[in-house]
Structure formats: structure tokens, C-alpha cells
C-alpha positions, -999 to +999 in steps of 0.1 A: +593-734+681+594-759+653+605-735+626+638-737+607+654-709+626+662-729+657+665-764+642+702-766+635+734-748+628+761-747+602+794-728+595+814-702+615+819-705+653+792-721+674+788-689+694+783-669+662+758-694+648+739-696+681+738-658+683+724-655+647+699-682+652+685-668+685+685-633+672+666-644+640+641-662+662+635-629+681+632-606+651+609-630+633+586-634+664+594-671+669+606-660+703+580-635+716+586-604+738+584-614+774+589-651+766+613-668+791+640-692+778+668-711+795+704-717+784+698-754+785+666-752+765+682-731+738+712-754+737+689-784+732+670-767+704+702-757+686+719-791+693+750-775+709+765-774+743+754-746+768+788-728+764+782-712+730+746-704+739+758-687+770+781-665+749+753-658+724+730-648+752+756-624+766+758-607+733+721-605+729+718-589+763+743-563+752+721-558+721+691-552+743+672-581+728+673-604+759+670-595+796+684-615+825+658-629+849+679-655+867+713-672+868+704-694+838+672-678+826+665-648+803+634-634+786+629-617+753+630-579+758+599-559+749+618-539+723+604-515+697+620-496+699+653-484+709+673-517+706+659-525+671+665-489+659+700-490+672+707-523+655+692-508+623+716-478+624+746-502+628+734-523+598+730-491+577+765-479+586+781-513+578+763-516+545+776-481+536+811-493+545+807-524+523+799-501+494+829-479+501+852-509+500+834-522+469+842-490+451+879-496+458+881-533+450+853-543+426+866-561+395+853-554+360+837-589+360+819-583+392+806-549+379+793-566+348+776-592+370+759-564+389+746-549+356+734-583+345+714-588+377+698-554+372+690-562+336+673-593+348+654-573+374+643-548+348+629-576+326+610-590+356+596-556+364+582-552+329+567-587+330+552-581+365+536-549+353+521-566+323+507-595+344+494-570+369+476-551+342+461-584+329+450-593+364+473-624+365+490-639+395+523-622+404+537-642+433+562-663+414+576-634+394+577-612+425+597-639+443+621-641+414+625-603+415+633-602+452+657-631+448+675-612+420+679-581+442+692-602+470+718-616+446+727-580+437+734-573+474+755-604+477+776-594+447+782-560+462+794-576+494+817-598+474+831-567+456+842-553+490+868-581+494+866-577+531+853-609+548+856-594+583+833-565+574+808-587+556+808-611+586+800-582+609+772-571+587+758-606+587+758-605+625+740-572+628+712-575+603+679-566+617+661-592+596+673-625+582+667-629+545+636-651+549+620-625+572+630-596+551+616-613+520+583-621+538+580-585+549+587-571+515+560-593+500+536-582+526+543-545+518+541-551+481+508-568+484+494-537+499+512-510+479+523-516+443+547-486+444+566-499+475+604-495+471+601-481+435+615-447+446+647-464+456+651-489+428+669-464+405+697-460+431+710-495+422+720-483+388+736-452+403+755-474+427+770-495+399+780-463+381+797-451+413+815-484+417+827-483+381+844-449+386+857-459+421+838-431+438+838-445+474+820-415+489+791-416+464+787-454+467+786-452+505+761-423+504+738-441+480+737-473+500+732-455+533+702-436+520+687-467+504+693-489+534+680-464+559+648-459+538+644-496+532+648-506+569+626-478+580+598-490+557+602-526+567+601-517+604+568-498+599+535-515+594+521-516+559+493-491+555+485-482+519+461-506+502+467-515+465+480-544+444+516-556+438+551-548+426+588-539+435+619-545+456+638-524+481 
């Protein structure tokens, strides 16, 4: 368990940070289904006292990600399942709410920033397709494209001007960004059309935000988020080459 996930903590309350760190370790497979862990052991790995770990464990039990096996011992649940799917639905709903708030509160400068990120992504897509056609390595450019789309999501969240909602969303994400990025790259390596059918919705979202259409913005994000998470939770199947975000 030497990965970055459980090495150390920063920001927010200790219980929140412990919760996110342990949850990320579970969703990334660092903590495996059926693996037993103790409050003391987790506290030592996270360099915190047992109290915030105890609170984090309680929340993860409620999420269905941990199961109690003794007074101070739990094991990772063998989920697939219902707990992850339930968490995904919560994330989808919260992302839709973020878009709804963003339509109400986004500033012209923030909207211009969103368009600028998408312009950058469009340029990268053109370059990626050119390199793909020439049989050149795509990894660096794909990484830049995914990072650009992550910046897009972060700007949308800032447009909401609702730190409580954004904090809740951060606590309920199925995948941390490193795990999401890794899964995206895995899918893209096997299917060069992965995510392309949803890419156009980003421009549509900015248009909805510009006119303050909360319902349209929410619907667009819910559809995109549900499709994206559904794809990421499924095993990649279609062989091919490489391109696209989600």
C-alpha cells in the first residue's frame, strides 16, 4: 500500500480527508475486496489519530464500501455492484445540480474561459488525429487533452459559486481524477471513438450557460455524466487505436 493515495493528507477536515483517501484506495483497487483493515493501521498510514479514521470508516460503511468484522476491524466490501452504482447515481445528480447553479451564476469571463478550454481541446483533437494517421505516438497529446477536459469540469464547478455543493460532489465521486484519467486512457487505447459521441455536449453546455438555461444545462450534464460513468465502470471491449475524452 505504498501508493500516493494513503501516503498523507492535506486540506478540509481530517475526517473528510481520511474518508476520501480510503474511498479512493478502495475504488482504485489499492484496498482489495475482502481485504481486512484496522482503524489503527489506517490511522498510521494516513498519519492521523484514530478518531477521524473511525468517522471515515462509519461513512464508508454507510456507503456500502466497508463491512464491519470486529470492534476495530473492517473489510472492503465485495461491491459491483449496487454500492458503486448507487454512488454513481449520486455523483450524476450532483454534477447536474452544479450545472444548474452554473447557469445562474457564471460570469462572462468564466464562460469565455470555458470556450477557450474547448478551443484548446479542438486543436488537440486535430493534432491527435493527424499523428494517429501518421502512426505517431499519441500519449503526450492524449494526456494534454484529458487534462484540458478536466480543467473544463473544474471551471464549470467554479461557475456554480456553491462551495458546499462542490464539496459534496468531491466527496461522492466514484473515481478520483488519477483513476478516472487512467481508465480513460485504457479505454481510448482500445477504441479510438471512445467518448466522441458526448464531446459535442460540452459546446452545447456552454451555450446553455450563456443564456442562463438551468434546465438544459442540468439535462446535458446528467446525460453526459451518466454515459461517461457507465462506460468507465464497464470493461473496455472494442479493439482499435487511440483518441478522445469523456
